[in-house]
C-alpha positions in Angstrom: -16.7 55.8 -5.3 -13.4 54.1 -4.8 -14.2 53.1 -1.2 -17.5 51.6 -2.3 -15.7 49.5 -5.0 -13.3 48.2 -2.4 -16.1 47.3 -0.1 -18.0 45.3 -2.7 -15.0 43.4 -4.1 -14.8 40.8 -1.3 -18.5 40.1 -1.7 -18.1 39.5 -5.4 -15.1 37.2 -4.7 -17.1 35.3 -2.1 -20.0 34.9 -4.5 -17.7 33.6 -7.3 -16.2 31.1 -4.9 -19.6 29.9 -3.7 -20.9 29.2 -7.2 -18.9 25.9 -7.6 -19.9 24.8 -4.1 -23.6 25.4 -4.9 -23.2 23.6 -8.2 -21.7 20.7 -6.4 -24.5 20.6 -3.9 -27.0 20.5 -6.8 -25.5 17.4 -8.2 -27.2 14.2 -7.1 -25.3 11.6 -5.1 -24.8 9.2 -8.0 -23.5 12.1 -10.2 -21.0 13.1 -7.5 -19.8 9.5 -7.2 -19.3 9.3 -11.0 -17.5 12.7 -11.0 -15.1 11.6 -8.2 -14.4 8.4 -10.0 -13.6 10.2 -13.3 -11.4 12.7 -11.5 -9.3 9.8 -10.0 -9.2 7.5 -13.1 -9.1 9.8 -16.1 -5.4 9.5 -16.5 -5.6 5.7 -16.3 -8.2 5.7 -19.0 -6.1 7.9 -21.2 -3.0 5.6 -20.7 -5.1 2.6 -21.6 -6.5 4.3 -24.6 -3.1 5.3 -25.9 -1.8 1.8 -25.2 -4.8 0.2 -27.1 -4.3 2.3 -30.3 -0.5 2.3 -30.2 -0.3 -1.5 -30.1 -3.4 -2.3 -32.3 -1.3 -3.3 -35.3 1.8 -4.4 -33.4 4.0 -7.0 -35.1 6.5 -7.2 -32.3 6.4 -10.6 -30.7 7.4 -9.2 -27.3 4.9 -6.3 -27.4 1.5 -7.7 -28.2 -1.6 -5.7 -28.6 -3.6 -4.7 -25.6 -6.6 -6.4 -27.0 -4.8 -9.8 -27.1 -3.5 -9.2 -23.5 -7.1 -8.5 -22.3 -8.4 -11.5 -24.2 -5.8 -13.8 -22.5 -6.5 -12.3 -19.1 -10.3 -12.8 -19.5 -9.9 -16.4 -20.7 -7.5 -17.4 -17.9 -9.7 -15.6 -15.3 -12.8 -17.4 -16.5 -11.2 -20.9 -16.6 -9.7 -20.3 -13.1 -6.0 -20.5 -14.0 -5.2 -17.0 -12.8 -8.0 -16.8 -10.2 -6.6 -19.7 -8.2 -3.1 -18.3 -8.5 -4.2 -14.9 -7.4 -6.0 -16.3 -4.4 -2.9 -18.2 -3.4 -0.7 -15.1 -3.8 -3.1 -12.8 -1.9 -3.3 -15.3 0.9 0.5 -15.3 1.2 0.5 -11.5 1.1 -2.2 -11.2 3.8 -0.4 -13.6 6.1 2.9 -12.0 5.6 1.6 -8.5 6.2 -0.2 -9.6 9.3 3.0 -11.0 10.8 5.0 -8.0 9.7 2.5 -5.5 11.2 2.3 -7.4 14.5 6.0 -7.8 14.9 6.8 -4.3 13.7 4.3 -2.6 16.0 5.2 -4.6 19.1 9.0 -4.3 18.4 8.7 -0.6 17.6 6.8 0.2 20.8 9.4 -1.6 22.9 12.4 -0.1 21.1 10.9 3.3 21.0 10.4 3.3 24.8 13.7 1.6 25.6 16.6 3.9 24.7 19.4 1.5 25.7 17.9 -1.5 23.8 17.3 0.8 20.8 20.9 1.9 20.7 22.1 -1.8 20.8 19.7 -3.0 18.1 19.9 0.1 15.8 23.0 -1.1 13.7 21.4 -4.5 13.1 18.1 -2.9 12.0 19.8 -0.6 9.5 22.0 -3.4 8.2 19.0 -5.7 7.4 16.8 -2.9 6.0 19.6 -1.9 3.6 19.9 -5.4 2.1 17.7 -5.7 -1.0 14.8 -7.8 0.1 14.3 -9.5 -3.2 17.9 -10.8 -3.0 17.1 -12.7 0.1 14.2 -14.6 -1.4 16.2 -17.5 -2.9 18.3 -17.7 0.3 15.2 -18.0 2.6 13.5 -20.5 0.2 16.7 -22.5 0.0 17.0 -22.6 3.8 13.4 -23.3 4.7 12.0 -25.1 1.7 9.7 -24.5 -1.2 6.4 -24.6 0.5 4.0 -21.8 1.3 5.6 -21.0 4.7 8.9 -19.6 3.4 7.1 -17.4 1.0 5.0 -15.9 3.8 8.1 -15.5 6.0 9.9 -13.7 3.1 7.0 -11.2 2.7 6.8 -10.7 6.5 10.6 -10.1 6.6 10.5 -7.5 3.8 7.4 -5.7 5.1 8.5 -5.6 8.8 11.2 -2.9 8.4 9.1 0.1 7.4 6.4 -0.7 10.0 9.1 -1.1 12.7 11.0 2.1 11.8 7.8 4.2 11.5 6.6 2.8 14.8 9.8 3.8 16.5 9.7 7.3 15.0 6.0 7.6 16.1 6.9 6.6 19.7 9.8 9.0 19.8 7.5 11.8 18.6 5.2 11.6 21.6 5.2 15.0 23.3 7.4 15.1 26.5 4.5 16.8 28.3 2.2 13.9 27.7 4.9 11.5 29.0 5.4 13.6 32.2 1.6 13.7 32.7 1.5 9.9 32.4 4.4 9.5 34.9 3.0 12.0 37.4 -0.3 10.3 37.6 1.3 6.9 37.7 -0.6 5.4 34.8 0.1 1.6 34.6 2.6 0.6 31.9 0.1 -1.4 29.8 -2.5 1.4 29.9 0.3 3.9 29.1 1.1 1.9 25.9 -2.5 1.5 24.9 -3.9 4.9 25.7 -0.9 7.3 25.3 1.9 5.9 23.2 -0.1 3.8 20.6 -2.6 6.5 19.6 0.1 9.1 19.4 2.2 6.9 17.1 -0.7 5.5 15.1 -0.4 8.0 12.2 3.2 7.0 11.7 2.4 3.3 12.0 -0.3 3.5 9.3 2.2 5.4 7.1 4.6 2.5 7.6 2.0 -0.1 6.6 1.2 2.0 3.5 4.9 1.8 2.5 5.0 -1.9 3.3 2.1 -2.8 1.1 3.8 -2.3 -2.3 6.9 -3.9 -1.0 4.9 -7.0 0.0 3.3 -7.2 -3.4 6.7 -7.1 -5.1 8.2 -9.7 -2.8 5.0 -11.8 -3.2 5.6 -12.1 -7.0 9.4 -12.6 -6.6 9.0 -15.3 -4.1 6.8 -17.3 -6.5 9.5 -17.1 -9.2 11.6 -19.6 -7.3 10.6 -23.3 -6.9 6.9 -22.6 -7.0 4.0 -24.4 -8.8 1.2 -21.8 -8.2 0.7 -18.1 -7.7 0.8 -15.1 -9.9 4.6 -15.1 -10.0 4.6 -18.7 -11.2 2.0 -17.9 -13.8 4.1 -15.0 -15.2 7.3 -17.1 -15.1 5.7 -20.2 -16.7 4.1 -18.0 -19.4 7.4 -16.3 -20.2 9.3 -19.7 -20.3 6.8 -21.1 -22.8 6.8 -17.9 -25.0 3.2 -17.1 -24.2 3.8 -13.4 -24.3 0.2 -12.1 -24.0 -0.3 -14.3 -20.9 2.9 -12.9 -19.4 1.7 -9.3 -20.0 -1.7 -10.3 -18.6 -0.2 -11.6 -15.4 1.9 -8.5 -14.9 -1.1 -6.3 -15.7 -3.2 -8.1 -13.1 -0.5 -7.6 -10.5 -0.6 -3.9 -11.1 -4.4 -3.8 -11.0 -4.4 -5.7 -7.7 -1.8 -3.4 -6.2 -3.9 -0.3 -7.3 -7.1 -1.8 -5.8 -5.4 -2.7 -2.5 -4.0 0.9 -2.3 -7.5 2.3 -2.7 -8.9 0.0 -0.1 -6.1 0.9 2.3 -6.8 4.6 1.8 -10.4 3.9 2.9 -9.3 1.9 5.9 -6.8 4.6 6.8 -9.6 7.2 6.8 -11.6 5.1 9.2 -8.7 4.3 11.5 -7.4 7.9 11.6 -10.7 9.7 11.4 -9.9 11.7 14.5 -6.6 12.6 13.0 -8.0 13.9 9.8 -10.9 15.7 11.6 -8.3 17.5 13.7 -6.9 19.2 10.5 -3.6 17.4 10.7 -1.7 17.1 7.5 
């Protein structure tokens, strides 16, 4: 009797585990999409709900109601004030990230493969990455001017370090056996970089870009607080200077929403670029 119970227990456990999977299969495709969206956004909805009711009757000048913030945001989006500034800021961010990723990957591959050069440059790298990037914004703008170029250079400079360091770590993490295999078969240097080193280091490189993205958004806003006449940072600063508090909150809220959307888009891009990595079961 006892032996029979032990034999049937795994079957019952397997059946109970299979029920949620069967229920999930029975859901239609739109229902699954809605369920996934709710699972990812329920906390955001709760926070916004609490924020809405907590500030509904606010009399504090510096803490306006969420309703007034959203009204200001919708108005300035419809009349193009924020939209033009957001386009300008995102253009700077895209250009700065492109420069940072290009320089970081190329420099990381070279430094990761060249031990002597890496030992020489290592103190300089750690010195500059330790300096608060936002503190360098007024210095760079003061040295190179107040145009769009210095803002892009500032974003690129801030975003380059995580990409560079992660690329170096990825290159150093290539298996010695693979390096010996490449050397024994006399694979050309360029092919060795493209087919051996770069794919092996790619997960680390993508992780570096993921770290660089929020840094770039922060520096993007900070760079527009100094001697600028457009952009999201300028909108926030100008609204604050003229005591337009709901507009100030609206600009900050929009920056957060943009950062969240960019993070989600990057996750999708990461899944495509590293599809082989995730299919292999790597964590």
